[in-house]
ZADO-1210 file (C-alpha; in nm, 4 decimals, padded with zeros to 6 digits):
<atoms>
<atom x="-00.0044" y="-00.0027" z="00.0037" code="MET" pos="1"/>
<atom x="00.1448" y="00.3321" z="-00.1126" code="HIS" pos="2"/>
<atom x="00.0685" y="00.6435" z="00.1082" code="ILE" pos="3"/>
<atom x="00.1210" y="00.9793" z="-00.0680" code="SER" pos="4"/>
<atom x="00.3282" y="01.2609" z="00.0897" code="PHE" pos="5"/>
<atom x="00.0104" y="01.4690" z="00.1424" code="CYS" pos="6"/>
<atom x="-00.1648" y="01.2050" z="00.3139" code="SER" pos="7"/>
<atom x="00.1278" y="01.1544" z="00.5571" code="LYS" pos="8"/>
<atom x="00.1345" y="01.5445" z="00.6168" code="VAL" pos="9"/>
<atom x="-00.2373" y="01.5419" z="00.6879" code="LEU" pos="10"/>
<atom x="-00.2158" y="01.2436" z="00.9058" code="PHE" pos="11"/>
<atom x="00.0677" y="01.3969" z="01.1265" code="VAL" pos="12"/>
<atom x="-00.1163" y="01.7331" z="01.1364" code="SER" pos="13"/>
<atom x="-00.4341" y="01.5631" z="01.2549" code="ALA" pos="14"/>
<atom x="-00.2389" y="01.3680" z="01.5114" code="LEU" pos="15"/>
<atom x="-00.0543" y="01.6759" z="01.6518" code="LEU" pos="16"/>
<atom x="-00.3864" y="01.8784" z="01.6492" code="ALA" pos="17"/>
<atom x="-00.5580" y="01.5916" z="01.8587" code="GLY" pos="18"/>
<atom x="-00.2735" y="01.5838" z="02.1133" code="VAL" pos="19"/>
<atom x="-00.2929" y="01.9698" z="02.1503" code="GLY" pos="20"/>
<atom x="-00.6716" y="01.9490" z="02.2073" code="LEU" pos="21"/>
<atom x="-00.6469" y="01.6575" z="02.4476" code="ALA" pos="22"/>
<atom x="-00.3939" y="01.8548" z="02.6539" code="ALA" pos="23"/>
<atom x="-00.5707" y="02.1968" z="02.6598" code="ALA" pos="24"/>
<atom x="-00.8306" y="02.1295" z="02.9190" code="PRO" pos="25"/>
<atom x="-00.5876" y="01.9921" z="03.1807" code="ALA" pos="26"/>
<atom x="-00.3677" y="02.2969" z="03.1206" code="GLN" pos="27"/>
<atom x="-00.6499" y="02.5362" z="03.1615" code="ALA" pos="28"/>
<atom x="-00.7394" y="02.3718" z="03.4953" code="THR" pos="29"/>
<atom x="-00.3765" y="02.4068" z="03.6231" code="GLU" pos="30"/>
<atom x="-00.3823" y="02.7833" z="03.5302" code="ASP" pos="31"/>
<atom x="-00.7076" y="02.8418" z="03.7165" code="LYS" pos="32"/>
<atom x="-00.5744" y="02.6875" z="04.0321" code="ARG" pos="33"/>
<atom x="-00.2454" y="02.8579" z="04.0163" code="ALA" pos="34"/>
<atom x="-00.3269" y="03.2417" z="04.0261" code="CYS" pos="35"/>
<atom x="-00.2168" y="03.3653" z="04.2486" code="CYS" pos="36"/>
<atom x="-00.0250" y="03.2350" z="04.5645" code="ARG" pos="37"/>
<atom x="00.0361" y="03.4539" z="04.8694" code="ILE" pos="38"/>
<atom x="00.4137" y="03.4672" z="04.9249" code="ILE" pos="39"/>
<atom x="00.4255" y="03.7057" z="05.2054" code="ARG" pos="40"/>
<atom x="00.2073" y="03.8554" z="05.4805" code="VAL" pos="41"/>
<atom x="00.3351" y="04.1354" z="05.7382" code="ASP" pos="42"/>
<atom x="00.0941" y="04.1773" z="06.0109" code="GLN" pos="43"/>
<atom x="00.2743" y="04.4757" z="06.1489" code="GLU" pos="44"/>
<atom x="00.2587" y="04.6783" z="05.8221" code="LYS" pos="45"/>
<atom x="-00.0723" y="04.5249" z="05.7273" code="GLY" pos="46"/>
<atom x="00.0131" y="04.4150" z="05.3932" code="THR" pos="47"/>
<atom x="00.0337" y="04.0870" z="05.1955" code="ALA" pos="48"/>
<atom x="00.2007" y="04.0046" z="04.8579" code="TRP" pos="49"/>
<atom x="00.0882" y="03.7788" z="04.5903" code="VAL" pos="50"/>
<atom x="00.2621" y="03.6327" z="04.2953" code="ARG" pos="51"/>
<atom x="00.1345" y="03.5037" z="03.9691" code="ASN" pos="52"/>
<atom x="00.3369" y="03.1817" z="03.9111" code="PRO" pos="53"/>
<atom x="00.2854" y="03.2024" z="03.5324" code="ARG" pos="54"/>
<atom x="00.4661" y="03.5420" z="03.5002" code="SER" pos="55"/>
<atom x="00.6287" y="03.5735" z="03.8521" code="ALA" pos="56"/>
<atom x="00.4903" y="03.9243" z="03.8812" code="LEU" pos="57"/>
<atom x="00.4299" y="04.0279" z="04.2428" code="VAL" pos="58"/>
<atom x="00.1773" y="04.2689" z="04.3716" code="VAL" pos="59"/>
<atom x="00.0960" y="04.3897" z="04.7128" code="ALA" pos="60"/>
<atom x="-00.2329" y="04.4942" z="04.8826" code="PHE" pos="61"/>
<atom x="-00.3222" y="04.6394" z="05.2249" code="ARG" pos="62"/>
<atom x="-00.4996" y="04.4050" z="05.4617" code="LEU" pos="63"/>
<atom x="-00.8236" y="04.5143" z="05.6196" code="ARG" pos="64"/>
<atom x="-00.8194" y="04.5208" z="05.9990" code="THR" pos="65"/>
<atom x="-01.1142" y="04.3064" z="06.0184" code="ASP" pos="66"/>
<atom x="-00.9565" y="04.0401" z="05.7815" code="ALA" pos="67"/>
<atom x="-00.5934" y="04.0274" z="05.8580" code="ARG" pos="68"/>
<atom x="-00.6149" y="03.6687" z="05.9980" code="ASP" pos="69"/>
<atom x="-00.7717" y="03.5439" z="05.6921" code="LEU" pos="70"/>
<atom x="-00.4653" y="03.5636" z="05.4680" code="PHE" pos="71"/>
<atom x="-00.1764" y="03.3101" z="05.5104" code="LYS" pos="72"/>
<atom x="00.1396" y="03.2341" z="05.3088" code="VAL" pos="73"/>
<atom x="00.0583" y="02.9701" z="05.0530" code="GLY" pos="74"/>
<atom x="-00.2928" y="03.0699" z="05.0214" code="ASP" pos="75"/>
<atom x="-00.4590" y="03.1166" z="04.6765" code="LEU" pos="76"/>
<atom x="-00.5877" y="03.4650" z="04.6320" code="PHE" pos="77"/>
<atom x="-00.7161" y="03.5935" z="04.2810" code="ASN" pos="78"/>
<atom x="-00.7000" y="03.9789" z="04.2838" code="PRO" pos="79"/>
<atom x="-00.9400" y="03.9824" z="03.9828" code="GLU" pos="80"/>
<atom x="-01.2153" y="03.7790" z="04.1214" code="THR" pos="81"/>
<atom x="-01.1424" y="03.8767" z="04.4819" code="ASN" pos="82"/>
<atom x="-01.1603" y="03.5018" z="04.5803" code="GLU" pos="83"/>
<atom x="-00.9378" y="03.3639" z="04.8695" code="LEU" pos="84"/>
<atom x="-00.8947" y="02.9781" z="04.8413" code="ASN" pos="85"/>
<atom x="-01.2087" y="02.9623" z="04.6180" code="GLY" pos="86"/>
<atom x="-01.4497" y="03.1748" z="04.8555" code="THR" pos="87"/>
<atom x="-01.5372" y="03.5170" z="04.7412" code="ARG" pos="88"/>
<atom x="-01.4439" y="03.7864" z="04.9851" code="LEU" pos="89"/>
<atom x="-01.6963" y="04.0686" z="05.0572" code="PRO" pos="90"/>
<atom x="-01.4325" y="04.3444" z="05.0097" code="HIS" pos="91"/>
<atom x="-01.2129" y="04.4338" z="04.7186" code="THR" pos="92"/>
<atom x="-00.8252" y="04.4918" z="04.7504" code="TYR" pos="93"/>
<atom x="-00.6295" y="04.7551" z="04.5536" code="ALA" pos="94"/>
<atom x="-00.3164" y="04.6190" z="04.4166" code="MET" pos="95"/>
<atom x="-00.0002" y="04.8272" z="04.4413" code="VAL" pos="96"/>
<atom x="00.3679" y="04.7936" z="04.3870" code="LEU" pos="97"/>
<atom x="00.5334" y="04.5996" z="04.6784" code="PRO" pos="98"/>
<atom x="00.8103" y="04.8000" z="04.8782" code="ALA" pos="99"/>
<atom x="01.0924" y="04.5562" z="04.8531" code="ILE" pos="100"/>
<atom x="01.3500" y="04.7856" z="05.0128" code="GLY" pos="101"/>
<atom x="01.7117" y="04.8426" z="04.9176" code="GLU" pos="102"/>
<atom x="01.9152" y="04.5695" z="04.7459" code="PRO" pos="103"/>
<atom x="02.1026" y="04.3398" z="04.9701" code="ASN" pos="104"/>
<atom x="02.2681" y="04.1415" z="04.6915" code="ALA" pos="105"/>
<atom x="02.4132" y="04.1811" z="04.3540" code="HIS" pos="106"/>
<atom x="02.3852" y="03.9726" z="04.0341" code="ILE" pos="107"/>
<atom x="02.7017" y="03.7657" z="03.9592" code="LEU" pos="108"/>
<atom x="02.6017" y="03.6125" z="03.6477" code="ARG" pos="109"/>
<atom x="02.3150" y="03.5491" z="03.3919" code="VAL" pos="110"/>
<atom x="02.3379" y="03.2437" z="03.1903" code="ARG" pos="111"/>
<atom x="02.0137" y="03.1680" z="03.0022" code="GLY" pos="112"/>
<atom x="01.7373" y="03.1348" z="03.2594" code="HIS" pos="113"/>
<atom x="01.9702" y="03.0895" z="03.5386" code="GLU" pos="114"/>
<atom x="02.0895" y="03.3832" z="03.7433" code="VAL" pos="115"/>
<atom x="02.3433" y="03.3939" z="04.0492" code="ALA" pos="116"/>
<atom x="02.3314" y="03.6717" z="04.3074" code="ALA" pos="117"/>
<atom x="02.5695" y="03.7216" z="04.6060" code="GLU" pos="118"/>
<atom x="02.4416" y="03.8537" z="04.9360" code="VAL" pos="119"/>
<atom x="02.6592" y="04.1377" z="05.0273" code="GLU" pos="120"/>
<atom x="02.6616" y="04.1024" z="05.4053" code="GLU" pos="121"/>
<atom x="02.7443" y="03.7237" z="05.4122" code="THR" pos="122"/>
<atom x="02.8918" y="03.6610" z="05.0740" code="GLY" pos="123"/>
<atom x="02.6562" y="03.3534" z="05.0064" code="THR" pos="124"/>
<atom x="02.5833" y="03.2891" z="04.6473" code="VAL" pos="125"/>
<atom x="02.2208" y="03.1881" z="04.5595" code="TYR" pos="126"/>
<atom x="02.0779" y="03.0706" z="04.2251" code="ARG" pos="127"/>
<atom x="01.7372" y="03.1151" z="04.0748" code="PHE" pos="128"/>
<atom x="01.5791" y="03.0576" z="03.7509" code="HIS" pos="129"/>
<atom x="01.3466" y="03.3024" z="03.5669" code="THR" pos="130"/>
<atom x="01.0557" y="03.1549" z="03.3867" code="LEU" pos="131"/>
<atom x="01.1166" y="03.2833" z="03.0463" code="LYS" pos="132"/>
<atom x="01.3172" y="03.5013" z="02.8378" code="PHE" pos="133"/>
<atom x="01.1985" y="03.8692" z="02.7772" code="GLY" pos="134"/>
<atom x="01.2508" y="04.2191" z="02.8950" code="ASN" pos="135"/>
<atom x="01.2837" y="04.1274" z="03.2660" code="VAL" pos="136"/>
<atom x="01.5547" y="03.8804" z="03.2004" code="LEU" pos="137"/>
<atom x="01.7266" y="04.1277" z="02.9620" code="SER" pos="138"/>
<atom x="01.7356" y="04.3884" z="03.2408" code="ALA" pos="139"/>
<atom x="01.9180" y="04.1596" z="03.4748" code="MET" pos="140"/>
<atom x="02.2843" y="04.2268" z="03.4368" code="LYS" pos="141"/>
<atom x="02.5873" y="04.1446" z="03.6396" code="PRO" pos="142"/>
<atom x="02.6346" y="04.4055" z="03.9131" code="GLY" pos="143"/>
<atom x="02.2705" y="04.4887" z="03.9182" code="GLY" pos="144"/>
<atom x="02.0805" y="04.4816" z="04.2624" code="GLY" pos="145"/>
<atom x="01.8355" y="04.2325" z="04.3911" code="VAL" pos="146"/>
<atom x="01.6732" y="04.1728" z="04.7265" code="VAL" pos="147"/>
<atom x="01.7174" y="03.8207" z="04.8537" code="ILE" pos="148"/>
<atom x="01.4831" y="03.7077" z="05.1297" code="ASP" pos="149"/>
<atom x="01.6546" y="03.3935" z="05.2601" code="VAL" pos="150"/>
<atom x="01.3913" y="03.3379" z="05.5258" code="ALA" pos="151"/>
<atom x="01.1153" y="03.3542" z="05.2702" code="GLY" pos="152"/>
<atom x="01.3213" y="03.1578" z="05.0007" code="ASP" pos="153"/>
<atom x="01.2518" y="03.4367" z="04.7426" code="TRP" pos="154"/>
<atom x="01.4671" y="03.6930" z="04.5395" code="VAL" pos="155"/>
<atom x="01.2923" y="04.0038" z="04.4380" code="TYR" pos="156"/>
<atom x="01.3859" y="04.1938" z="04.1279" code="PHE" pos="157"/>
<atom x="01.2665" y="04.5645" z="04.0571" code="LEU" pos="158"/>
<atom x="01.2059" y="04.6244" z="03.6948" code="TYR" pos="159"/>
<atom x="01.2674" y="04.9898" z="03.6498" code="GLU" pos="160"/>
<atom x="01.0272" y="05.2195" z="03.4797" code="ALA" pos="161"/>
<atom x="01.1191" y="05.3647" z="03.1432" code="TYR" pos="162"/>
<atom x="00.8917" y="05.5625" z="02.8883" code="GLY" pos="163"/>
<atom x="00.5380" y="05.4229" z="02.9240" code="LYS" pos="164"/>
<atom x="00.6493" y="05.1061" z="03.1007" code="VAL" pos="165"/>
<atom x="00.5797" y="05.1261" z="03.4714" code="LYS" pos="166"/>
<atom x="00.7961" y="04.9776" z="03.7511" code="PRO" pos="167"/>
<atom x="00.7133" y="04.6382" z="03.8424" code="SER" pos="168"/>
<atom x="00.8609" y="04.3525" z="04.1002" code="VAL" pos="169"/>
<atom x="00.9246" y="03.9934" z="03.9933" code="TRP" pos="170"/>
<atom x="00.9982" y="03.7176" z="04.2555" code="ALA" pos="171"/>
<atom x="01.1868" y="03.3945" z="04.1882" code="TYR" pos="172"/>
<atom x="01.2235" y="03.0914" z="04.4089" code="GLN" pos="173"/>
<atom x="01.5851" y="03.0435" z="04.5523" code="LEU" pos="174"/>
<atom x="01.7343" y="02.7083" z="04.4725" code="GLU" pos="175"/>
</atoms>
């Protein structure tokens, strides 16, 4: 039996399309659960930080005095729908740029997605991986400052504003 080249191409295309369609619902479910995890809660300042795991972008919000005990590190909070662990909250929260403070470390090297930074006080070197190539990774240069939160296991990078681009904070897990 002889199969033409066009038939082979159509068969492979149909097979790849079927695989893509079969994988799409599972990926959508993961994305819905993923947004956004609370990575820091500061009861003294009355703030919490949430991180979008798909982009690593971090935003902060002020905790209401009557709801301070609701938010815990590791909880899922969706700022768009105002849901905490799947339960809709009665109040909305305005998202702002987190105040990460002055850099306590500097970038030693950037190799692909892997970045190494050294804490200035202790000389300890930490590694982290960015999620993707893009403007944020391109802005990470040797000698540039980052904030390393060893206790929280995060590194914070302030992406500076320029032109119409607003400043933003990005968080990556330490390795």
